[in-house]
C-alpha positions in Angstrom: 69.3 -153.7 155.4 66.5 -151.2 155.3 63.2 -152.5 155.6 60.6 -151.3 153.8 58.7 -148.6 156.4 61.9 -147.2 156.7 61.6 -146.8 152.6 58.4 -145.5 152.7 59.0 -143.2 155.3 62.4 -142.1 153.2 59.7 -141.9 150.2 57.4 -139.5 152.1 60.5 -137.3 153.3 61.7 -137.1 149.8 58.4 -136.4 147.8 57.7 -133.4 150.6 60.6 -131.7 149.6 60.2 -132.2 145.8 56.8 -130.9 146.2 58.3 -127.8 147.9 60.7 -127.4 145.0 57.9 -127.5 142.4 55.9 -125.0 144.1 58.4 -122.7 144.8 59.0 -122.7 140.7 55.4 -122.7 140.3 55.2 -119.7 142.3 58.4 -117.5 140.9 57.1 -118.9 137.4 53.2 -118.6 136.8 53.4 -118.3 133.3 55.0 -122.5 133.6 51.5 -124.2 133.4 52.9 -127.8 133.8 54.6 -127.1 137.0 51.1 -126.9 138.9 50.3 -130.4 137.8 54.1 -131.5 138.6 53.8 -129.5 142.0 50.5 -131.5 143.1 51.7 -134.8 141.9 55.0 -134.7 144.1 52.8 -133.5 147.2 50.1 -136.6 146.2 53.0 -139.2 146.1 53.4 -138.2 149.9 50.1 -139.3 151.2 50.5 -142.1 148.7 53.5 -143.2 150.6 51.8 -143.1 153.9 49.1 -145.2 153.0 51.2 -147.5 152.0 53.1 -147.5 155.3 49.9 -147.7 157.0 49.2 -151.0 156.0 52.2 -152.1 158.0 50.4 -151.1 160.9 46.9 -151.6 160.0 45.2 -154.8 159.0 42.4 -153.7 156.5 42.9 -153.2 153.3 41.8 -149.9 152.8 45.2 -148.3 152.9 46.7 -150.3 150.1 43.7 -149.8 148.2 44.2 -146.0 148.9 47.7 -145.8 148.7 47.2 -147.4 145.0 44.6 -144.8 143.9 46.9 -141.9 144.7 49.5 -143.0 143.4 48.2 -143.7 140.0 46.4 -140.4 140.1 49.9 -138.8 141.4 51.6 -140.0 138.4 48.9 -139.4 135.8 48.9 -135.8 137.2 52.8 -136.0 135.7 51.8 -137.1 132.5 49.3 -134.4 132.5 52.0 -131.9 133.2 54.1 -133.2 130.2 51.1 -132.8 128.2 50.9 -128.9 129.4 53.9 -128.2 128.5 54.0 -129.5 125.2 50.5 -127.3 123.9 48.6 -130.4 124.5 45.3 -130.3 126.3 45.5 -132.0 129.7 43.7 -135.9 129.5 41.7 -135.3 132.9 38.8 -137.9 131.3 41.5 -140.0 130.3 43.4 -139.9 133.5 40.1 -140.5 135.6 39.4 -143.8 133.6 42.9 -145.1 134.7 42.2 -143.9 138.3 38.9 -146.2 138.1 40.0 -149.0 136.2 43.3 -149.2 138.6 41.4 -148.9 141.5 38.1 -150.9 140.7 40.3 -153.9 139.4 42.8 -154.1 142.9 39.4 -153.5 144.6 37.7 -156.9 142.9 40.8 -159.0 143.4 41.0 -157.8 146.8 37.6 -158.3 147.9 36.1 -160.6 144.9 38.3 -162.9 144.5 41.5 -162.6 146.6 44.5 -162.8 144.3 48.0 -161.0 144.9 50.0 -161.2 141.5 46.8 -160.2 139.3 46.9 -157.0 141.9 50.1 -156.6 141.4 49.4 -156.6 137.1 46.4 -154.1 137.3 48.6 -151.7 139.6 51.4 -152.2 137.1 48.9 -151.2 134.4 48.0 -148.7 136.3 51.3 -147.0 136.6 52.7 -147.7 133.1 49.9 -145.9 130.7 51.0 -142.4 132.3 54.5 -143.8 132.0 54.3 -144.6 128.7 52.2 -141.1 127.5 55.5 -139.2 128.8 57.9 -141.5 127.2 56.0 -141.0 124.2 55.8 -137.4 124.3 58.9 -136.2 125.5 60.8 -138.5 123.0 58.7 -137.4 120.0 61.2 -136.1 117.5 58.5 -134.2 115.1 58.4 -131.6 118.5 61.9 -130.7 117.4 65.4 -131.5 118.8 65.0 -133.4 121.7 66.9 -131.5 125.1 68.6 -133.7 127.5 66.0 -133.2 130.4 63.4 -134.5 128.1 65.9 -137.5 127.4 66.3 -137.9 130.7 62.9 -138.5 131.7 62.0 -140.7 128.5 64.9 -143.1 129.4 63.5 -143.2 133.6 59.9 -143.6 132.2 60.7 -146.8 130.2 63.1 -148.0 133.3 59.7 -147.1 135.7 57.5 -149.3 133.2 60.8 -152.1 132.7 60.7 -152.3 137.1 56.9 -152.9 137.3 57.2 -155.2 134.0 59.8 -157.1 136.2 58.0 -156.9 139.6 54.8 -158.1 138.0 56.6 -161.3 136.2 58.2 -161.9 139.7 54.7 -162.1 141.3 53.7 -164.5 138.6 56.7 -166.7 139.1 56.5 -167.2 143.1 58.6 -163.6 144.3 57.7 -161.6 147.0 56.8 -158.4 144.7 53.8 -157.6 147.6 54.1 -154.3 148.8 52.7 -154.5 151.9 55.3 -157.6 152.6 58.6 -156.4 154.2 61.3 -158.3 152.0 64.2 -158.1 150.5 63.0 -157.9 147.2 60.3 -155.4 147.6 63.0 -153.5 149.7 64.9 -154.1 146.3 61.6 -152.5 143.8 61.2 -149.4 146.7 64.5 -148.4 146.8 64.8 -148.2 142.9 60.9 -146.9 142.6 62.3 -144.2 144.8 65.3 -142.9 143.0 64.2 -144.0 138.9 60.9 -141.4 140.7 62.7 -138.6 142.0 65.4 -138.7 139.0 62.1 -138.1 137.0 61.4 -135.2 138.7 65.1 -134.1 138.0 64.3 -134.9 134.5 61.3 -133.0 134.0 62.9 -129.6 136.5 65.4 -130.1 133.7 63.1 -129.3 131.1 61.8 -126.7 132.6 65.3 -124.8 133.3 65.7 -125.3 129.1 62.1 -123.8 128.3 62.7 -120.8 130.6 66.5 -119.7 129.1 64.9 -120.2 125.7 62.2 -117.7 126.4 65.1 -115.8 127.8 67.3 -115.9 125.2 63.9 -115.0 123.0 63.0 -111.8 124.9 66.7 -110.7 124.6 66.3 -110.7 120.6 62.8 -108.9 120.8 62.3 -105.2 121.4 60.1 -104.1 124.3 58.1 -102.1 123.3 56.6 -103.5 120.1 57.3 -107.0 120.3 59.7 -107.0 116.6 63.1 -108.1 116.8 65.6 -105.7 118.3 68.8 -104.7 116.3 70.7 -107.6 117.7 68.2 -109.7 116.1 68.5 -108.0 113.2 72.0 -108.2 112.5 72.6 -112.4 113.2 69.6 -112.4 110.6 71.4 -110.0 108.1 75.2 -111.7 108.8 73.2 -115.4 107.9 71.7 -114.0 104.9 74.8 -112.3 103.8 76.5 -115.6 103.9 73.6 -117.2 102.2 73.5 -115.0 99.3 77.4 -115.0 99.0 76.6 -118.9 98.7 74.2 -118.8 96.2 73.6 -115.6 94.1 70.8 -115.0 95.2 70.2 -111.5 96.5 67.8 -110.4 99.6 66.6 -107.0 99.8 66.9 -104.5 103.2 64.6 -101.6 104.1 65.3 -98.8 106.4 62.5 -97.2 107.8 62.4 -93.4 109.8 59.2 -91.9 111.1 58.8 -88.3 110.1 58.5 -85.4 112.9 58.8 -88.2 115.4 60.1 -86.0 118.2 57.5 -83.6 117.6 55.2 -86.3 117.8 56.7 -86.6 121.6 57.0 -82.9 122.4 53.2 -82.2 121.2 51.5 -85.2 122.6 53.4 -86.9 125.3 56.1 -89.9 125.0 53.1 -91.7 125.9 51.4 -91.0 122.3 54.9 -91.8 120.7 55.0 -95.3 122.0 51.5 -95.8 120.4 52.2 -94.5 117.2 55.4 -96.5 117.3 53.4 -99.8 118.2 50.7 -98.6 115.7 53.0 -98.6 113.0 54.7 -101.7 113.6 50.8 -103.6 113.6 50.3 -102.0 109.9 54.0 -102.5 108.6 53.4 -106.3 109.4 49.8 -106.3 107.7 51.8 -105.7 104.3 54.9 -108.2 105.1 54.8 -111.9 103.4 55.7 -114.5 105.6 59.0 -114.9 106.0 59.5 -111.1 106.0 61.4 -109.7 109.2 60.7 -106.8 110.8 62.7 -104.8 113.7 63.1 -102.1 115.8 66.5 -101.0 115.3 66.1 -98.1 117.9 64.0 -95.0 118.6 61.6 -94.4 115.6 63.5 -96.1 113.3 62.8 -99.8 111.8 64.1 -102.3 109.3 62.9 -105.0 107.3 64.7 -108.0 106.3 63.0 -109.0 102.9 65.0 -112.6 102.4 65.3 -113.9 98.7 64.1 -110.6 97.3 65.4 -108.3 94.6 65.6 -104.5 94.4 62.5 -104.1 92.7 60.5 -106.4 95.5 61.8 -104.2 97.9 60.4 -101.2 96.5 57.1 -102.9 96.2 56.7 -103.8 100.1 57.8 -99.8 100.8 55.4 -98.8 98.8 52.5 -101.3 100.1 54.0 -99.9 104.0 53.9 -96.1 102.5 49.9 -96.6 100.9 49.0 -98.2 104.7 50.3 -95.6 106.3 49.0 -92.9 104.3 45.3 -94.6 104.7 45.5 -94.6 108.0 46.6 -91.0 108.2 43.1 -89.7 105.9 41.2 -91.9 108.6 42.7 -89.9 111.0 40.0 -87.7 112.9 40.2 -85.9 116.8 43.4 -86.8 118.8 44.5 -89.2 116.3 48.1 -88.6 115.3 48.8 -89.4 111.7 52.2 -91.7 111.0 54.2 -90.4 108.0 57.4 -92.5 107.1 60.5 -92.2 104.7 61.8 -95.4 103.6 65.5 -96.2 102.0 65.6 -99.7 100.0 68.8 -101.4 99.3 69.6 -104.6 97.5 72.6 -107.0 98.4 74.9 -107.8 95.7 78.2 -109.4 95.6 80.0 -106.1 96.2 78.6 -106.3 99.8 80.2 -109.9 100.2 79.4 -111.1 104.1 79.3 -107.6 105.8 75.9 -107.1 106.8 77.1 -103.4 107.8 77.2 -102.7 103.9 74.0 -103.2 103.2 72.4 -101.5 106.1 74.6 -98.4 104.9 73.5 -98.6 101.3 69.5 -98.8 102.8 70.4 -95.8 105.1 71.6 -93.8 101.9 68.8 -94.2 100.1 67.1 -93.2 103.4 68.6 -89.6 103.2 67.4 -89.6 99.9 64.0 -90.0 100.3 64.1 -87.7 103.0 65.7 -85.3 101.0 63.0 -85.4 98.3 60.4 -84.3 100.7 59.9 -87.3 103.7 56.9 -89.4 103.5 58.2 -91.3 100.3 60.7 -94.2 99.5 64.2 -93.9 97.6 66.0 -97.0 96.2 70.1 -97.3 96.0 71.6 -97.6 92.8 74.8 -96.7 93.7 77.3 -98.1 91.0 75.4 -100.9 89.8 75.9 -101.4 85.9 72.0 -102.1 85.8 70.2 -98.5 85.0 68.7 -96.9 87.7 65.1 -97.7 88.3 62.5 -95.0 87.5 60.1 -93.6 89.8 57.5 -93.9 87.5 59.1 -97.7 86.7 58.5 -98.7 91.0 55.2 -97.1 90.9 54.0 -99.2 88.0 55.6 -102.4 89.5 53.6 -101.1 92.6 50.1 -100.7 91.7 50.6 -103.5 89.1 51.0 -105.5 92.8 48.4 -103.4 94.6 45.3 -104.6 92.0 46.9 -108.1 92.2 46.3 -107.7 95.5 43.0 -106.2 95.9 41.9 -109.1 93.3 42.9 -111.9 95.7 41.2 -110.2 98.7 
């Protein structure tokens, strides 16, 4: 049967290998800040196990005390990594307090009042506190759906706490669970803790992989230049809105926007200036949108705005706001500044559109072409064969002016 020194040696080797894995993850994904804590935790466990191993060959209690302190700090680093993973501030003060109290209490029951069960109790509490923090964070349903890696980490944290609880109870009833002794009970405890600790780190690794995969998926739905949604993301949302509108009967509006004379901007000022204009328009348009509205760049100088649960008139209002902010910005241009002019087509989902997003997109395109025919730097609404009378330009202007006054009063 394996003895305790052999198991502590295996512990050192395993956590050195685990530290190298986390170091590679940390280097490859520098934005994953939690990987720094998990790397430090893994490398901290290795010298802690070496000190525990040294206890078998030296009579002093110093290696035992050092091992307990380092191992507690390693678990605290693990917990801090989980805190950073979920966007919380790492609890350095709490971790320092846990390590200090654990080290001090173990030292007291080593030198002032020699009592092995109480030492085991103090050590177990020091390990259980950060483990409980990990459990609470990874299994918190308020953060949204719990991914498989977080669920695994939570279950393993609970099992590790249970092992320390059983070890503490066993120590008080006379079982030999002292880490400085080489007994079958101690060998079983160390072997189980090695397995659970390694598995816990693999749970954390799965959490990191899931996070990175989601970030890649998000990037696939964003435009590289402007940071807003791309065409793929827009079409997904359009399909969802069409399905929702077909169920509820509540329409939505779509704006198709084209930057007027964008080719001349590129030809006369260069592509860098063109890119700057696209980015600047994105920022201006976003200031005139409501929560829940979606701005997307569909290609080149073309943009779309999806307005959930909005009518044609509300779409016309948003178009008027965007035109106004572009005109105000153009009037303020001076020197080498490039004024931005846009044409906008506005369309509304109707029963005839059904669950086909390309139909509402085609209607908005037709309105855009009408706006360009009317002289550009303006907007038009799609009416088609609707039974309701067309929305006259003066009506649109009156609605827009009314809401502009409301915005000014609110500001």
